[in-house]
N, C-alpha and C positions, 0 to 999 in steps of 0.2 A: 783212558788216561787223559787227564786234564792237560790243557795247553801249557799251563804254568809248570807242570811236572816235566813235560818234554823239554821246555826251554831250560829248566834247571839241570836236567841230565846232560843236555848238549853243552851248556856252559861249563859244567865240571869236566866233561870229556874234552872240551876244547882246551881248557886250562891244563889238564893233565897231559894231553898230547903235546902241547907247546913245551911244558916243563920237561917232559921225558926227552923230547928232541933236543932241548938245550942241554940237559944233563948228559946225554950220550955223545955229545960233541962230534958232529960229522956223520952220525948214523941216522939222521933225520931224513925225511923225504920231501921237505918243503912244508910250509905252513898248513895248506889245505889237507894234504894226506896225513900229516901228523895229527890234525884235529880229528879226522875220521878214525885213525888208529887209536887216538885217545879216547873216543867214545866207546870203541870196542874194548879198549884196555880198562876203562872204568868198570865195565861189566865183568871182565876177567878178574880184575883186582877184588871186586866184591865177592866173587866165588872163592878166590884164593884165601882171602881173610876169613871168610865163613868156614872154609875147610879146616883151617888151623884154629878156629874158635876165637878169633880176634873180633872184637866188636867194631862196628862201623856206625855207631850211633851219633857220634859228634862230628862236626864239620871237619876238624883236623884229621881224624882217622879216616873219614870218607875221602878227603883229598889225598892223603898218604896212600890209601889202598888204590885209588884210581891212577896215581902217578906210577906206583909199582906195577900195576897191571898194564899200563901203557908201555913201560920199559920192557916188560915181557913180550908184549905184542910187537913192538918195533924190533926187538931182537929176533923174534921168530921170522918176521917179514924180511929182515936183513939176511938171515940165514938162507931163506929160499931165494932171495934176489941174487946172492952170490952163487948159488947152485945152478940157477937157470941161465 
């Protein structure tokens, strides 16, 4: 994988983690952890959109899928944090 591709994935993941943490109001874990969860969420969002047959070919749909995936991942992390 090219370095530019890795930087692109990290950038989108960072944005989506920040956006998801901001949208969830108080359910974030701080900037650094939200960025890490955002990168994971970008991958999850891609799988979710692919499962439902939604295209992620444009930048807007890619960002939307990564933010939704990040919200899912942050919600799951919050569930486990409350249980432990």
